[in-house]
N, C-alpha and C positions, 0 to 999 in steps of 0.2 A: 546567635552564636551556637556552634555545635558543642553539645555537652554529652559525655558518657556518665551514666548514673547507675547506682544501686539502690533499688527500693524494696521496702519490706511489705509484704502482703498480710492480710488479716490472718491467714492460716499459718503464718510464721515462716513461709518460704520467701526467697529473695528473688527479685527480677532484675536483670542486668540489661540495659539497653543503651541506645545513643539516639539523639534527635536534635533538631534545630529549635531553639528557644530565644525569646527576646531578652530574657534575663533570668537570674536565678529564681527570683519571685515567680516568674511565669512557670518555671520548672516545678516549683513547690505547689503552686495553684493547680497545675495540670494533674500532679500526682494525687493531690487531695481530692480532686473531683472524681478520681478513679479508686478512691478508698485505698491509696498507697502512702506509705511513709518514707520520706527521702533518708537514706542511710549515708550515702556519700556521692560526690560527683567530681567531675574533673573536665575542664575544658580542652577540646582538641586544639592542639597548637599548629597543626599542619593542614590548614583548610584547603590549600591548592591540591595537595595529594588526595584529600577526601573528594574533592570536586572531580579530580581525574579519575578516581575509582568509580564514582557514580556514573561518569560518562561512559565507562567501559562495560558497565553492567548491561545485560541484554534488554532489549526493549519489551514492553508489555504488548503481547499479541491480542488480537481482536477476540480470539476464542477465550482467553483468559478473562477479558473483561466481560464476555458473555456469560461465563460460568459465575463470575462475581456478582453480576446483575441478577441472574437467576437465583443464586443462593440467598442473596439479600432480600429479594422479593419474596422467596419462600418463608423466610424466618419472619419478616414483617407480617406476612399473610397469616402466619400461625399465632399471631398475637405477642411476639417478642418485641420489646422496645428497640428503637432504632440503634442506639449506642450499644446495647447488649448484643444486637444481632451482628454489628461490625466488629466487635470485640471477638465473638466466636468465629467468625469468618477469618479474621486476621491470623489466628492460630493455625489455620489450615493452608494458608497461602505460601507457596514455595518461592515464588518469584521475588527476589529482594527488593526490586524497585517498586513493585506493586504493594508489598507489605509495608515498606517505609512510608509510601505515600498515604496508605490507609491509616497508619498510625498518626500522621499529621492531621488527616481528615477528622479522626476521632477527637483529637485534642481541639481542634477548631470548632466542631459541633457542640462539644461539651461546654465551650465558653459562649456559646449562643449563636455561632455562625450557622446560616442555612446550609443544607446539605449541598444544593447546587453550587452555592458560593464556595464551599470548601473544595468541592470537585474542580471548580474553575481555576483554582490556584495550582493545579498540577495539570496543564494542558498536554505535557508530553506522556502522561499515564492515563488520564481519563478523557475519552474523546468529547468532542463538542456537543454530539447528539445525547450523550448522557447527561451533560450539565443541562442541555435544553429541556429534555423530557422531565428531569428532576424538578426544574423550575415550574413547569406546568403542574407536576404532581403536588408540589408545595402549595400552589395556588388553588387547586381543586381538591386537595385532600386524598389524592390517589397516587401516593409514592409507589405502591406495589405495581399498579398498572404502568407507571412511567418506567420503572426498572424492567418490566417484562417488555415493553414497547422497544427500549433500547437494545435488549437482547435480541429481540426479533429482527431489528434493523441491522445490527452488526452481523448477525448470523447470515442475513441475505447478502450483505457486502462481501463477506468472506466467502460465500458460496460463488458469487459471480466472479471475484477475482481469482479463485481457485480454478474455475473452468477456463478463464482466459489464459492463465498461466500454464494450465495442462496442454492448451493448443500449441505452446511454443517450447515445450520440453523436448520433443523429438527433433524438431529442426535445429534447435540450439545445440543438442548433443552431436548431431551429424556435422554441422558447421565447425564445432570444436575439433571433432575427430579429423575432418578435412584439413583444417588449419594445422593440426599437429603433424599430419602426413606431409604437407607442403613444407613446413619448417624443417622436417627431418631430411626431405630430399634436397632442399636448397642449401642448408647449412652443414650437412654431413656428407651426403652422397655427392653432390655436385662438385664441391671443391676437390674432392679426391679424384673424381673422373677427370676434372679439368687439368690437374697436375699431371695425371697419366697421359692424357691426350697430348699435353704439351711436350712431355718427354719423348714421345714417339713421333712428333710432328704430324698429328692428324688434324686435318682441316675441320673446324667446328662450325656448325650451321650458325646463322646470324642470331637466331633466337636464343641458342645456347650461349653465344658469346655475350649477348646482352645480359643474360642471367648471371654469367660468371662475373662481369663487371659490377652488377648490382650487389651480389653477395660480397664481393670484395670490399665494395664501398661500405656496406653495412657493418662488416667485420672491423673495419678501422674506425668508423664513425657510429658504433652501437649506442652510444649515449643519446643520440638523436631520436631513438625510438621512445624511450620513456619521456624525454622532453616534448616531443611531438604529441604523444598521447595526453600528457598533462595539459598542454595548451589546447588540445581539442576538447577535453573534458571542460576546462574553464571557459572556453568559448562557447560550448553547448549550454552550460549552466547560465551563462550571461544572456545569450540569445532567448533561452527558454523563458526568461522573465519578461520578455517584450510580448505584450498581448497580441499584437498584430501578427507576429511570427508564429505564435502558438495557434492563433485562429487559422492562419494559412495551413500549418501542418495538420490541424484537426480536419480541415476541409479536404485535404488530400488523403488523409486517412480514411475518411468517410466514403470517398470515391473508389478506394481499393476494392477490388473483387473479394468477396468472401470476408476478408478481414474487416473492411468497412461496415458490412452487415453485422458482423460479430461485435464490433465496437458500439455501433448504434443500438443494437438489442440489449447490450449490458448496460449502457447508459440509461435507457428508457425503463429498464427493470428497476434501477435504483431510483429514478425520478418518481415513477408511479408508486412504488412501494413507500417511499419516504412521504409523498404527498397523502396517500392514503392513510398511513399512520397518524399523521398530524391532524387530519380532519377527524379521525376516529377519537383522537385525544381531546377534541373540543375546540381546537383552533379554527379561527375563520380562514377563509381561503387567502386573504390578503396577508395575514400574519405567516401563514405557511409559506407563501411564496417568497416573503421577505427572509425567512430562515433558510430556505433552499438556496437563494442567491449567495448567502454567506457560507454554505456548506460546500457546494459543488465548486471544483476548480477548472472544469472544463470550460474554455471560453465561449464556445458556441452554445453550450447549455445555459450558460449564465445569460447570454444575450437573448436566448430564446425565453427564458423565465421573465427577464426584464421586459420583453415585448408583451408577454401575457399580463404582466403587472400594469403596463401602460394602457393596454386595451380595456382591461377590467375596470381600472380607475376612471376611464372616460365614459363608462356606462355600457360597454359592449357585454354581451353574454360570453359565458366561459367558452362556448363552442366557437363563437366568432374569434375570440382570442387565440384559441389554439389553431384555428384555420389561418389566421394572419401570419403565424410564424413560418408556414410552409415546410414544416418539419415533421409532421405527422401524417400517416397514411389514412385512407378512407375509413378503414375498419376502426381505427382508434378514435377518429372523429365521431363516428357513429356511436361508440360506446360512451364517450364522454357526453354526447347529446342525450342519450337515454338516461344516463345517470343525473344529469342536470335537471331534466324534466321530470323525473320520477322521485327525485330527493334521495337517490341511492348512489350519490357520486362516489363516496368512499369505497362502496362495495365494487362498483365498476372500475374504479382505479386499481383495486386490488386484484381484480380479475385480469386487467391489462399487465400488471406486473407479473402475475404467474404465466401469462401468455408469452410475454417477451423473455422470461427465464427459460421457458421451454424452447424458444427460438434460439437463445444463446447456447443451450446444450446441443441442439442440432447443428448449429454452426460450428461448435468445437469439433463435433464428430466429422462433419464435412471438411473442415480445414485440414484434419489429420489426414483424411484420404486424399485430399488434393496436394498436400505437401510431399507425400511420398514419391509420386512421379517427378516432381520438381527437384527434389533432393537426389533422385537417381540420375537426372540429366546433369545436374551440377557435378555429382561424382564421376559420371562419364566424362565430362568436359575435363575435369582435373586430370583423370587418367590419360586422356588423349594428350593433354598439354605435357604431362610427364614423359609420355612415350616419345613425342616429337622433340622435346628439348633435351631430354636426357638419354633415353634409350636408343634414340635414332643414331647418334655418333657411335655408340657401342656396336650397333648392328653393322654400320659402315666399316668399322674397324675389323670386325670378324670377317666381313666379306673381302677386305683387302688382304687379310692374313690367309684366307682360304684361296684367293686368287694367286697370292704369291707362292 
């Protein structure tokens, strides 16, 4: 049940808050564990409204989890107990969703729940990698390293995604601008020109007549646009859940010039950095691959990891397993072979992660340079289309008037 309560601190000040508790006794036990005395409480009578408000709250970003993990690791490293560290961090968190989730985590840990278990109860706030690394840290007694590893991994993910998004900012802006120009000409300029030409009996070109009929149809059946978009989105979401379709789309994306190289480099950056982090944390290769299969969503990458798992479990070496996937280039295979033979696999994998991140950066810069001429060609094509379909009849009209 959701309870709002007022509690008295030892210094005489009061604390007002609300949270989800199993019972009133649960509330009292939780406050007692925090050295607080319950003054009053009230049960929230509109759970649906509260749930709706929670859904409308902004999501917790990766960098906020990074800052939380680094702060908690720093406090634990300085010798502060875990609960005291989380209490101190809670007061500095501005994101409501994260603060409320952390309050629940503190209560659960104070009752005897493990930190990884408490994090796992909030999958929409705390990522799976944080839960995983914390579970390793609890087993090995290295929670601080687990939190730092989580921060390093999430920072890498955020960097890769930011680079990929940056490559699409310019073309997205230009496409939106071109779309706005097209809508303005079709739905504002064209109908008025068509009426004018109709009044003075000017023969319109076939392309212009087709556009006029199309605009007229859309103006009378405008509701088909949102309905069509909704159906398209729903169909896309349904099809995206089919693994065969996702695999096919991924294969096509990998074969796309520049964009395919960018996608592959970014995926391999995350793969090698994740595998390197897990091996450095003390996990076996088999366990690390099991975790990666559950973390990654890309169907081709999951298939590749499963192939490596099958090959290694059959007794083949890691380099033979990597080669059997036919996914890695010769340089990558050479680095893996050197790491396997010298016992420095985690270092070689980290080197590969850094190498592919540099490639990702270069591909982002290259894609920006390649997109510019493509956008100029599209803009020129749009301008020619407008001239032929709309400006052409105006020019013919001026010629007739001049000849008359």
